[in-house]
C-alpha positions in Angstrom: 18.3 9.1 -1.8 14.8 8.8 -1.5 13.2 6.2 -3.4 9.5 5.2 -4.2 9.5 1.7 -5.2 6.2 0.6 -6.6 5.2 -3.3 -7.1 3.1 -4.2 -9.8 3.4 -7.9 -11.0 1.2 -8.9 -13.8 -0.8 -12.0 -11.9 -4.1 -11.0 -10.3 -6.5 -13.7 -9.4 -9.5 -11.8 -8.6 -9.2 -8.5 -11.2 -7.4 -9.4 -14.1 -4.5 -7.4 -15.0 -5.5 -5.0 -11.7 -2.5 -2.8 -11.9 -3.1 -1.7 -15.3 -6.8 -2.0 -15.4 -8.4 1.2 -17.1 -9.8 3.4 -14.6 -11.6 6.6 -15.8 -9.5 6.3 -19.0 -6.1 5.6 -17.6 -4.2 2.6 -16.3 -4.6 2.4 -12.5 -0.6 2.6 -11.9 -0.5 6.2 -13.5 -2.4 7.7 -10.8 0.1 6.4 -8.0 3.0 7.4 -10.2 1.7 10.9 -11.2 0.6 11.8 -7.4 4.2 10.5 -6.1 5.8 12.7 -8.8 4.0 15.8 -7.6 5.4 15.4 -4.3 8.7 16.2 -5.7 10.6 14.8 -2.6 11.8 11.5 -4.6 15.2 11.0 -6.6 13.8 7.7 -8.0 10.5 6.5 -8.8 10.9 2.7 -9.5 8.1 0.4 -10.5 9.2 -3.6 -9.6 7.3 -5.6 -11.8 7.7 -9.0 -14.1 5.8 -7.7 -17.0 7.0 -6.0 -20.1 3.6 -4.4 -20.8 3.4 -2.8 -17.2 6.9 -1.9 -17.4 6.1 0.1 -20.7 3.2 2.0 -19.4 5.1 2.8 -16.0 8.0 4.4 -18.2 5.4 6.4 -20.3 4.1 8.0 -17.1 7.7 8.7 -15.7 8.6 5.9 -13.8 12.0 3.8 -14.0 11.9 0.0 -14.6 15.7 -0.8 -14.2 15.1 -4.4 -13.4 12.8 -7.3 -14.2 11.3 -9.0 -11.3 12.2 -12.5 -11.1 9.5 -15.3 -11.2 9.9 -16.6 -7.8 9.2 -13.2 -6.5 6.2 -12.5 -8.5 3.6 -15.0 -7.5 0.9 -14.9 -4.9 3.1 -16.5 -2.3 5.7 -13.4 -2.8 5.4 -10.9 0.1 6.0 -7.2 0.0 9.1 -7.7 2.2 10.3 -10.1 -0.6 9.9 -7.6 -3.2 11.4 -4.7 -0.7 14.5 -7.0 -0.2 14.9 -7.7 -3.7 15.3 -3.8 -4.5 17.6 -3.1 -1.7 19.9 -6.1 -3.3 19.5 -4.6 -6.6 20.4 -1.2 -5.1 23.6 -2.3 -3.0 25.1 -4.1 -6.5 24.2 -1.1 -8.6 25.5 1.5 -6.0 22.4 3.1 -5.6 22.7 5.1 -2.1 19.2 4.5 -0.7 18.2 6.3 2.7 14.4 6.3 2.5 12.0 3.9 0.8 8.5 4.8 0.2 6.7 1.4 -0.8 3.7 2.4 -2.5 0.8 0.5 -4.3 0.1 0.9 -7.8 -3.6 0.8 -7.5 -3.8 4.1 -5.6 -5.9 6.8 -7.4 -7.1 8.0 -3.8 -3.8 8.8 -2.8 -2.8 12.3 -1.7 0.4 14.2 -2.1 -0.3 15.4 1.6 -0.2 11.8 3.0 3.0 10.9 1.1 4.6 14.3 2.7 3.2 14.0 6.1 4.0 10.1 6.5 7.6 11.2 5.3 7.9 13.8 8.2 6.9 11.0 10.6 9.3 8.8 9.4 12.1 11.4 10.3 11.4 11.5 14.0 13.8 10.2 16.4 14.2 6.1 16.5 11.0 5.8 14.0 12.1 3.0 11.7 8.9 2.6 9.7 5.3 4.5 8.9 2.3 3.1 7.5 -1.2 4.3 6.7 -4.0 3.2 8.8 -7.5 3.5 9.4 -10.1 2.8 12.1 -12.0 -0.4 11.8 -15.8 0.8 10.7 -17.4 -1.6 13.2 -15.8 -2.9 16.5 -13.9 -6.1 15.8 -14.9 -7.3 19.3 -18.2 -7.5 18.0 -17.7 -9.4 15.0 -19.8 -12.6 14.0 -18.6 -16.1 12.8 -20.5 -18.5 10.7 -20.6 -22.2 11.1 -20.6 -24.5 8.3 -24.5 -25.3 9.1 -25.0 -21.6 8.5 -25.7 -20.6 12.0 -24.3 -17.1 13.3 -22.6 -16.5 16.8 -20.4 -14.0 18.1 -16.7 -14.5 17.8 -16.2 -12.9 21.2 -19.6 -13.5 23.3 -18.2 -11.6 26.3 -18.9 -8.2 24.2 -22.1 -9.1 22.7 -24.0 -6.6 25.2 -21.2 -4.2 25.4 -21.7 -0.8 23.5 -19.6 0.4 21.1 -18.4 3.3 23.2 -16.9 1.2 25.6 -14.8 -1.0 23.4 -11.1 -0.2 22.4 -10.6 1.3 19.0 -8.6 -1.0 16.6 -7.0 0.0 13.1 -6.2 -1.7 9.7 -3.8 -1.3 7.4 -4.9 1.5 4.8 -2.8 -0.2 2.1 -1.6 2.8 0.6 2.0 3.7 1.5 4.9 2.3 3.9 8.1 4.3 4.6 11.1 2.6 5.6 14.2 4.4 7.1 16.9 2.2 6.1 19.7 4.1 7.7 18.0 2.7 11.2 16.9 -1.0 9.9 19.6 -3.7 10.1 17.3 -6.7 9.5 13.9 -6.5 7.3 13.4 -10.0 8.0 12.0 -9.1 11.6 9.8 -5.9 10.3 7.1 -6.7 12.8 9.6 -5.6 15.3 10.5 -2.3 13.7 9.5 0.8 15.6 6.4 2.0 13.5 4.1 5.0 13.5 0.6 5.2 11.8 -0.8 7.7 9.9 -4.6 7.7 10.3 -6.6 8.2 7.2 -10.6 8.1 7.3 -12.4 5.2 5.4 -13.4 7.4 2.6 -9.6 7.9 1.8 -8.8 4.5 0.7 -9.9 1.3 -0.8 -8.1 -2.1 -0.5 -8.7 -3.0 -4.2 -9.4 -6.9 -4.2 -12.5 -7.7 -6.2 -15.3 -6.1 -8.5 -16.9 -4.7 -5.4 -14.2 -2.8 -4.3 -13.6 -1.6 -7.7 -17.2 -0.1 -7.6 -16.5 1.4 -4.5 -13.3 3.0 -5.8 -14.9 4.6 -8.8 -17.7 6.0 -6.2 -15.1 7.5 -3.8 -12.8 8.7 -6.9 -15.9 10.7 -8.1 -16.3 12.4 -4.6 -12.6 13.1 -4.7 -12.9 14.9 -7.9 -15.8 17.1 -6.9 -14.0 18.4 -3.9 -11.1 19.7 -6.1 
């Protein structure tokens, strides 16, 4: 089976009820569910949550909530891998055959069906175990600045202070949209950093890592642009 797993716990320190916060009249989580459904490549869309309200909303928009995530996996210390392993354990106990998992965040209104489909195609290449969305850093990280406690600014890596951007190596960041796993080729998720991984590149207008009010404003701006391009 192809499974889409959407993590959506109720706790959010910086944006209250982030996963179901209204965005253009609908809960944020519904956008991810609706986009995933449009790909037509999943046997199940499952939301992993500790919240009855989130579960009810998820089911209304077409996802399944076959379990309630335990409290110890629903705090700020729980990792995505913890959530993923919890689902895999649930699937094994309930005889849900799972070959491929797409782990997609709930706050993803900029997500495209083409991104999901194209990342899945990459995953099926020989020897690849994981695929994730990435994006170039907008500014060279080698010329990053650091701020001392007294407010003074200095280069983090002084040797690059006079190096032009064109001569600096390009680095990438996690674009926080989706993560595919080929469970047929993975024996130990505890060593996920060693998995053979490919990155699917997005431009910086295709994603927002939603953490605070400024990010929410940026998301709203980019979403309006997305709508005008349809």
